[in-house]
C-alpha positions in Angstrom: 5.4 17.4 15.0 2.8 15.3 16.3 1.2 12.7 14.0 -1.8 13.6 11.5 -5.1 12.2 13.4 -8.4 11.3 11.6 -11.4 11.3 13.8 -9.3 11.2 17.1 -7.1 8.4 15.8 -3.7 8.4 14.6 -3.2 8.0 10.6 -0.7 5.5 9.7 0.0 4.2 6.2 0.6 0.3 6.3 2.4 -0.8 3.0 2.1 -4.7 3.9 -1.1 -4.8 1.6 1.1 -3.1 -1.7 4.1 -5.3 -0.5 2.4 -8.4 -0.5 0.5 -6.9 -3.8 4.1 -6.6 -5.3 4.9 -9.9 -4.3 2.0 -11.3 -5.6 2.3 -9.7 -9.2 6.4 -10.6 -9.3 5.3 -14.0 -8.8 2.5 -13.7 -11.4 5.5 -12.8 -13.8 7.8 -15.3 -12.8 5.2 -18.1 -13.4 4.0 -16.6 -16.6 7.8 -16.9 -18.0 8.3 -20.3 -16.4 5.2 -21.8 -18.3 6.7 -21.5 -21.6 10.4 -20.1 -21.4 10.6 -20.3 -25.7 7.6 -18.2 -26.0 8.3 -14.7 -27.3 5.7 -12.5 -25.5 5.3 -8.9 -25.5 8.8 -8.2 -26.6 10.4 -10.9 -24.3 11.0 -14.4 -24.4 9.2 -16.1 -21.2 12.7 -16.7 -19.4 13.0 -13.2 -19.4 9.9 -12.4 -18.0 10.8 -15.5 -15.7 13.9 -13.5 -14.5 12.2 -10.1 -14.1 9.7 -12.0 -11.9 12.2 -13.5 -9.8 13.8 -9.6 -9.8 10.8 -8.2 -8.6 10.3 -11.1 -5.6 14.1 -10.2 -4.8 13.7 -6.6 -4.5 10.5 -6.8 -2.2 12.5 -9.1 0.4 15.9 -7.9 0.3 15.7 -5.1 2.8 14.8 -8.1 5.5 17.9 -10.1 4.1 21.3 -11.1 6.1 24.2 -9.7 4.4 25.2 -12.6 3.2 21.8 -13.7 1.8 21.8 -10.7 -0.4 25.1 -11.2 -1.2 24.2 -14.9 -2.5 21.8 -13.5 -4.2 23.4 -10.7 -5.8 26.2 -13.2 -7.5 23.4 -15.3 -8.9 21.4 -12.4 -10.1 24.7 -11.1 -11.9 25.4 -14.1 -13.8 21.9 -14.9 -14.8 21.1 -11.7 -16.2 24.2 -12.0 -18.4 22.9 -15.0 -19.6 19.3 -13.6 -19.8 19.5 -10.3 -21.7 23.2 -10.3 -23.4 24.3 -13.9 -23.9 20.7 -15.2 -25.3 20.7 -19.3 -25.5 20.0 -19.2 -29.2 22.0 -20.3 -32.1 20.3 -18.7 -35.0 17.1 -16.3 -35.5 15.3 -16.2 -39.0 11.7 -15.7 -40.5 10.8 -19.2 -39.5 11.7 -18.4 -36.1 14.4 -19.2 -33.3 17.2 -22.0 -33.3 17.8 -22.6 -29.5 21.1 -23.6 -28.2 19.2 -26.4 -25.9 22.5 -27.1 -23.7 22.4 -23.4 -22.8 18.7 -23.0 -22.4 18.6 -26.2 -20.0 21.4 -24.4 -18.0 19.6 -21.2 -18.0 16.2 -23.3 -17.1 18.7 -24.7 -14.2 20.0 -21.5 -12.9 16.5 -19.4 -13.1 15.0 -22.3 -11.0 17.9 -22.3 -8.2 17.8 -18.3 -7.9 13.9 -18.5 -7.9 13.8 -21.0 -5.0 16.7 -19.2 -3.3 15.4 -15.9 -3.3 12.1 -17.8 -2.3 13.7 -19.3 0.5 15.0 -16.1 1.8 11.7 -14.4 1.3 9.8 -17.1 3.1 12.5 -16.7 6.0 12.2 -13.0 6.6 7.8 -13.4 6.6 7.3 -12.9 2.8 5.3 -16.0 2.5 1.8 -17.6 2.9 1.0 -19.1 6.5 3.1 -22.1 7.6 1.8 -25.8 7.2 2.2 -26.1 10.8 -0.5 -23.0 11.2 -2.6 -24.4 8.8 -3.8 -27.9 7.6 -5.0 -25.6 4.4 -7.9 -24.6 3.0 -10.4 -26.6 5.2 -8.9 -26.7 8.8 
């Protein structure tokens, strides 16, 4: 079957714009959550938003990852997901707020940071990033 045409040209759908829009939204969610990991916003804590944002970044890039890269991320995600949604870094909840397990929260913050760095590194290696500094010096080339 021949491809559909419009006005004599081949009509193709380029998903690049949509993919980068989703990557941007995922990065925005991760940044939002990272900005205050203890805050409770929209039925979730900041660290949960951070994790969800990282998950979005991962899902948009994983189809380009090598098997070993995907496996590395999956292992990290499984460990961190358990801490983010099942073993919350909270000692107690009360009407006056939350008593945090600061040691567990520090572990979680470090794990989320390592996971985000890993996912962003793999995404960058597979073309899901901004232009390289070697290509552009910045805004005012």
